C-alpha positions in Angstrom: 1.2 -24.5 -17.9 0.1 -21.3 -16.2 -3.5 -21.3 -15.0 -4.4 -18.5 -17.5 -3.4 -20.9 -20.4 -6.0 -23.6 -21.0 -4.7 -27.0 -21.9 -5.2 -28.2 -25.4 -5.4 -31.8 -24.4 -9.0 -31.6 -23.1 -12.2 -29.9 -24.0 -12.7 -31.5 -27.3 -9.4 -30.7 -29.0 -9.0 -33.6 -31.4 -6.3 -32.7 -33.9 -3.6 -30.1 -34.8 -1.1 -29.7 -37.5 1.0 -27.0 -39.2 3.0 -26.3 -42.3 5.8 -23.7 -42.7 7.2 -22.4 -46.0 10.8 -21.3 -45.9 12.8 -19.5 -48.6 16.4 -20.2 -49.7 17.7 -17.7 -47.0 16.0 -19.6 -44.2 13.2 -17.0 -43.6 9.6 -18.1 -42.9 7.4 -16.9 -45.8 4.2 -18.5 -44.7 2.9 -20.4 -41.6 -0.3 -22.3 -41.6 -1.9 -24.0 -38.5 -4.9 -26.3 -38.6 -6.8 -27.4 -35.5 -10.1 -29.2 -34.8 -11.9 -28.2 -31.6 -15.3 -29.8 -30.7 -15.7 -30.9 -34.3 -15.1 -27.4 -35.7 -12.1 -27.1 -38.2 -10.0 -24.0 -37.8 -7.2 -22.7 -40.0 -4.8 -19.8 -39.1 -2.6 -18.5 -42.0 0.2 -16.0 -41.6 2.2 -14.6 -44.6 5.5 -12.7 -44.1 6.6 -10.2 -46.8 8.8 -7.1 -47.2 11.9 -8.5 -45.6 14.6 -5.9 -44.9 12.3 -2.9 -44.9 13.1 -0.4 -42.1 10.8 -0.6 -39.1 10.4 2.1 -36.5 9.5 0.7 -33.0 8.5 2.8 -30.0 8.6 1.3 -26.6 5.3 1.6 -24.6 5.2 4.1 -21.7 4.8 3.0 -18.1 1.2 4.3 -17.8 
């Protein structure tokens, strides 16, 4: 693991789990991640919607 990425095996990290909801077309609709770090429970939830809508992407400049 790169030095800039701390390990999750130490520092009080005691549990982790996730769930993923997938539709009939194989697309992720929702992703939920649960962790416990130093006794503090954390939940991250991501919901995906509006599949197929056009998206405009502009590449960043070399500033």
